[in-house]
C-alpha positions in Angstrom: 85.2 77.6 91.4 85.2 81.3 91.0 87.2 82.8 93.8 86.0 86.3 93.0 89.5 87.9 93.3 89.8 89.5 89.9 90.6 93.2 90.0 91.5 93.1 93.7 94.8 94.3 95.1 97.3 92.1 97.1 100.7 92.7 98.8 102.8 89.5 98.8 106.0 89.6 100.8 108.9 87.3 100.2 107.7 87.1 96.6 111.0 86.7 94.9 111.2 82.9 95.1 109.8 79.7 96.5 106.4 79.9 98.2 106.1 83.6 97.7 106.7 83.4 94.0 104.1 80.6 93.7 101.6 82.7 95.6 102.2 85.6 93.3 101.7 83.4 90.2 98.5 81.9 91.6 96.9 85.3 92.6 97.9 86.8 89.3 96.1 83.9 87.5 93.0 84.8 89.5 93.3 88.4 88.1 94.6 90.2 91.2 96.8 93.3 91.0 100.0 92.6 92.9 102.6 94.4 94.9 105.6 92.2 95.1 108.0 92.8 98.0 111.4 91.3 98.9 115.0 92.5 99.2 116.1 91.6 95.7 114.8 93.9 93.0 116.3 91.8 90.2 114.5 88.6 91.4 111.3 90.5 91.8 111.5 92.0 88.3 112.0 88.5 87.0 108.8 87.3 88.8 106.8 90.3 87.6 107.9 89.8 84.0 106.3 86.4 83.9 102.9 87.6 85.3 100.0 88.7 83.2 98.7 91.2 85.6 99.6 94.7 86.8 102.4 94.6 89.3 104.3 97.0 91.5 107.8 95.8 92.5 109.1 97.0 95.9 112.6 96.1 97.0 112.4 96.5 100.8 113.9 95.1 103.9 111.0 94.6 106.3 113.4 94.4 109.2 113.6 98.2 108.9 110.8 99.6 111.1 109.9 102.2 108.5 109.6 99.7 105.6 106.1 98.5 106.4 104.4 101.9 106.3 106.3 102.9 103.1 105.2 99.7 101.4 101.6 100.1 102.2 101.7 103.8 101.2 103.2 102.9 97.8 100.5 100.3 97.3 97.7 102.7 98.0 99.2 105.4 95.9 99.5 103.0 92.9 96.3 101.1 93.2 94.0 103.2 95.4 93.5 100.6 98.1 94.3 97.1 99.4 92.3 93.9 99.7 94.8 91.3 100.7 98.1 91.1 102.7 100.1 87.9 102.4 102.8 87.8 105.1 105.3 85.4 103.7 108.7 86.9 104.2 111.1 85.5 106.8 113.6 82.8 107.3 115.2 81.8 110.6 118.5 80.2 111.4 118.6 76.6 112.4 121.1 75.1 114.9 121.9 74.0 118.4 120.2 76.2 121.0 123.4 76.6 122.9 125.3 78.0 120.0 122.6 80.5 118.7 123.6 84.1 119.5 121.4 87.0 120.6 121.9 88.4 117.1 120.5 85.2 115.6 117.5 85.4 117.7 117.0 89.1 117.1 117.3 88.6 113.3 114.8 85.7 113.4 112.1 87.8 115.0 113.0 91.0 113.2 111.7 90.0 109.7 109.2 87.2 110.2 107.4 88.4 113.3 108.0 92.1 113.6 107.9 92.6 109.9 104.6 90.9 109.6 103.2 92.7 112.7 104.2 96.1 111.4 102.9 95.4 108.0 99.6 94.1 109.4 99.3 97.3 111.5 100.0 99.6 108.6 97.7 97.7 106.2 94.8 97.4 108.7 92.9 100.7 108.0 93.0 100.0 104.2 91.9 96.4 104.7 89.1 97.5 107.0 87.9 100.0 104.3 87.6 97.2 101.8 86.7 94.3 104.2 89.8 92.6 103.1 92.0 89.9 104.6 95.4 88.8 105.9 96.9 85.4 105.2 100.2 84.7 107.0 102.5 81.9 106.0 104.0 80.5 109.2 105.1 76.9 109.6 104.4 73.7 111.5 107.5 74.2 113.7 105.4 76.5 115.8 103.2 73.6 116.9 105.9 70.9 117.5 109.2 71.9 119.1 112.5 70.7 117.7 115.9 71.0 119.2 117.4 72.2 115.9 114.6 74.8 115.2 114.6 76.8 118.4 114.3 80.2 116.8 112.0 79.2 114.0 109.7 77.4 116.3 109.5 80.3 118.8 108.9 82.8 116.0 106.2 80.6 114.4 104.4 80.1 117.7 104.3 83.8 118.3 103.1 84.4 114.8 100.2 81.9 115.3 99.2 83.8 118.4 99.3 87.1 116.5 97.0 85.6 113.9 94.5 84.8 116.7 94.9 88.3 118.2 94.3 90.0 114.8 91.4 87.7 114.0 89.7 88.7 117.2 90.1 92.4 116.3 89.0 91.6 112.8 85.6 90.3 113.9 84.7 93.9 114.8 86.5 95.6 111.9 85.4 93.2 109.1 89.0 92.0 108.4 89.5 88.3 108.0 92.8 87.0 109.4 94.0 83.4 108.8 97.3 81.5 108.5 98.8 78.5 106.8 101.5 76.3 108.4 103.4 74.7 105.5 105.2 71.5 106.2 108.3 70.6 104.2 108.0 72.3 100.9 110.2 71.7 97.8 111.9 75.1 97.7 115.6 76.2 97.3 115.8 76.3 101.1 114.9 72.6 101.3 117.9 71.7 99.2 120.2 72.7 102.0 118.5 70.3 104.3 118.6 67.5 101.6 122.4 68.0 101.2 122.9 67.9 104.9 120.8 64.7 105.2 122.8 63.1 102.3 126.1 63.9 103.9 125.0 62.7 107.3 123.9 59.3 105.9 126.5 58.9 103.2 124.1 58.8 100.4 123.4 60.8 97.2 121.2 63.9 97.2 118.7 62.1 95.0 118.4 59.2 97.4 118.2 61.7 100.3 115.3 63.4 98.6 113.5 60.1 98.5 114.3 59.0 102.1 113.8 62.2 103.9 110.0 62.3 103.6 109.7 58.7 104.8 111.9 59.5 107.8 109.6 62.4 108.6 106.5 60.2 108.3 105.0 61.8 105.2 104.6 60.4 101.7 106.4 63.3 99.9 107.5 66.9 100.0 104.9 69.5 99.3 104.9 71.8 96.3 104.9 75.7 96.6 101.8 75.8 94.4 99.9 73.7 97.0 100.4 76.4 99.5 99.6 79.1 97.0 96.2 77.5 96.2 95.3 77.5 99.9 96.2 81.2 100.1 93.9 82.0 97.2 91.0 80.1 98.8 91.5 81.8 102.2 91.6 85.2 100.5 88.4 84.6 98.6 84.7 85.0 99.7 84.5 81.3 99.5 86.3 81.2 102.8 84.1 83.9 104.4 83.4 82.0 107.6 87.1 81.2 108.3 88.4 83.6 110.9 91.5 82.9 113.0 92.1 79.6 111.3 95.6 78.1 111.3 95.7 75.4 108.6 98.4 72.8 108.5 99.3 72.1 104.9 101.9 69.5 105.7 101.0 66.1 104.3 100.1 64.8 107.7 103.4 65.7 109.4 101.7 67.4 112.4 100.1 64.7 114.5 99.4 66.8 117.6 96.3 68.9 118.3 
């Protein structure tokens, strides 16, 4: 299937590792020109070095209110426009609701929600000019509440609503806005949860990695590339009638509507 993405320009946030890196690799394979954004320049340079496409590396902290505008401006200056924004940056602290501080909550919203909101706002005129799209990587915790994921679940729920808001505006402006809710994906961040599960149950990390998916009611963990392929499809003209969709790519983890 030709996704018709070759030569187009994409910003990918959180591109230094995990899902973001996989998205960058997949879009590069489709021939897109990329702006790779994250806080670590060294990691971003490593990603860019492995891609056979034109890349612009931008080491930015999207918690800074001025970062979004600067990132979009650098993109347009280098490539002349923008076709795709992938909002992928952002991690939130897990823990008991009663022990999470105001600072934990503020930090959780600062990057994943406000960073994506500001970046979408800054990118919008350029996406409108090219009839481009936004794909946000959110998470299934926004659909189903969990006592240990209070901040992340709240941020994700807000991000899903923002997707619908922007999609509604996008109907008139010709900008498609969709989102993906990954389930449990095999990234470095997951290793922390595997170690915790192993310690809690007195088993090896290898056994924990086998038992955790079954305990969650899924066959296996997902791979970053599986999320990346869904992003490429949503960004392509093949998905032209998808607007405001929030797609759970989670192996069947989410059983609610």
